[in-house]
N, C-alpha and C positions, 0 to 999 in steps of 0.2 A: 636681518636677524634682529632688528630693533624690537624691543619690548619682550624679548624671551628671557626667561630666567636661566641662570647657570645650570648645567645639567638637563636642560630640556631636550637637547639633541640625543643624549643618551636614553632618556625615557621614551622620546619618539621611536628610536631604533629598536627597543626592546618591547614596545607596546604590541600586543597580540592583535592581528587584524584579520586572520582567517582561522577557520576551523582546522583542528588537527588533521594531518595528512594532506592539506591543501598547500598552496603557495602561501609563504609567509609563516610557516610552522617553524619547527626547531632548525631546519637547514636554512630557511630564510633569515631567521634570527642571527645565526651564526654568521652568515654573510654581511648583514647589516652591521653587526658589531665589529667585524673584521675590517670592513671599510671605515667605520668610525675611528678605530684605533690604529688604521693602516698596518693591519696585521693579516697574514694569510693562515687560515685555519689549517693545521697539518692533518693528514689522514688519522682519524680516530679509532679504525678498527682494522683488523687483519684476520682473515681466516685460513688457516693452514691445516689442511686434513691429514698431512703426513705425521707419522709418529717420530720419536727420537731415535728409535732403532734404525739400523742401516738396513737396506734392502729396497726393493721397489716400493716407492711410496704410493699410498692410495689417492694422492691427489691427481694422478694421472688417469686412474680409473674414473674418479669423479668427473674430471674434465671431459672425458670421451663419452660418458653416459649423458652428461648435460648437453653436449653437441648433438648426439643422436636424438635427444628429446626434441631439441629446437628445430633440427632438420628432418625429423620423422624418418630416420634411418634405422634399418634392422641392425641388431647386434647380434654377434656370436661369441660365445665364451664357454670356457670349461667351469662347471660350478661343482663344488664340493658340499655335499649334503650333510645333514647332521648325523646320518648314520655311517659316515666315513666313505661313501661311495661318491665318485665323480662321474658327471655326464656332460657330453657336449650339448649345449642349448643354442637356440636361436630365438630371439624374442623382440616383439615390438615395444620399445621403451616408452612408458607413459609418464612417469613421475618418480622424482627422488623424494624418499620419506626419512625423516630423522626420528627414530624412536628408541628411547632408552638407552642412550649414548651410542647408538649404532645407526649407520646409513644403510638404507635399503633401496634397491631398484624395484618399482612396480611395473610390471610389464605384462604383455600377452605373451605367453609361452607357446611358441609354434609346436613344440614337442607334445605338450600336455593339452593343447588346444583349450586353455583357460588362463586366467589372470593369476599371477604369481608374484610372490616377494622373493628378492634375491638379495642376501647379504653382500655388500661391496667387498668386505674382507675375504669372502669366499670365492670371488671371481677371479679366474686366472685366464691369461690368453684372450683377452678381450679385443675384439676387433669391429669396427664399423663397416658395415657392407653397403654396396652401392644401392641395393634395393631399398625403396622407400615404401610408405604407406599412408593411407588417408587419415585425416583426424578421426578419432573415435570417441563417442560419448562415455565418460568415466565418471564415477561418483566424485562429488566435491570434495569429500573427506574420505581418504582410503585408509588412513592409519588405524582406526579401531578394527579393521577387518584382519589385522595382523594376528595370528593365532596366539592367545596368550600362553606364556610358559608356565609349567607347573613349577611351584615355589615351594620352598620349606623355610621355616623360620629357624635361624640359626643364631646361637649365643657364642661370642668368640671373645677370647682374652688375647691381647696383643702386647708383646714387650714394648716398652717405651721407645726403643730404638727404631720401631716402625711407625712412629707417630705420624710422620709426614706422609706415608702411604695411606694409613687409615683415614686421616682427614681428607686426603685426595679422592679417595675411592668410596667412601661410605657417606650417605646423606642421613642415615639413621642417627638418633641421638647417641652421643659418645660419652661415657663416663670414665673417670680417673680414679684409682686407688692412691693411698698415701705413697706407694713405692713409684708412682708414675706409670703403672700399667694401664692399659686402655681396654674397655669392655664395650661391646657392640652387639646389639640384637637386631637383625636384619632379615628381610625376605630375599632369599637368593634362588636362582634357578636350579631345579633339582635334576641336574644332569652332569654330564662329563665336565662341563665348564666349572662347575662348583669346585671340584676337587682339584683341577689344574690351578684355579685361582687361589685356593687355600695352600696347596704345595708352593706356590711362588713366594710365599712368606717365610718358607723354609722352617726353622726353629723358632721364629718370632711369633707364631700363632699357635693357640690351644683351642680345640673346640670344646665347648662347655655342654652344649645341648644342641640337638637331640642326640640320644645315644646311638641311633643308627648311622648318623653322619660321622660321629666320633669313631665308631667301630670300623665304618668303611674306610676312612682315612688312615686309621691304624693298620688295617689289613693292606692298604697300598704301601704304606711306609715299610712294612715288613717285607713285602715282596720286592721292593727297591733294594732293600738291605741284602736280600738274598743274591741279588745280581752282582754285588760288590764283594762277596765273600773270597772270591778267588782273584 
């Protein structure tokens, strides 16, 4: 060690030697620094797909699909479509796709004889079959082939008590008035899930625009009120 300046060992450990993604990149640097300071780097990331709500967690579905993809095993499951109907499907799993906060299974559906996307949260009674299938050529990137949802621009006013959810669930710019109420203008899917989402805020949200969404929500609230008159 003669002739080396103080701190040179730290500089040597931190000095980049390889291109990103190769040996000696971020993981290698952490290993060297850990050895230098006699520290063991703790696990720095954990992914848990289950929600906070009770019930069967989607983590089990994710793990089963992942295993079936690796082993090229046919899957069978009950799938609930967007029109409220459920069907029993068998499919050759190809890929897991994360798109707009949701996980999808991209697979060759043996019922439809075509490639399809299946939203993991709509899959029930999932089972991995003994039947296997050979590798199939698929597009390198399949996410863009997801059918885009029709959206509507909605202007919303939230009570300040709902601030934690607003900041959690909206990426659009959020403004605040002197009373602390929050305003959001966002592009949201124009279907049943829009109203389910809005109703989950109860009396802490008001639809300011467009009039069509405001009137539809008002009609749904009146229908709900009718159910509780007796």
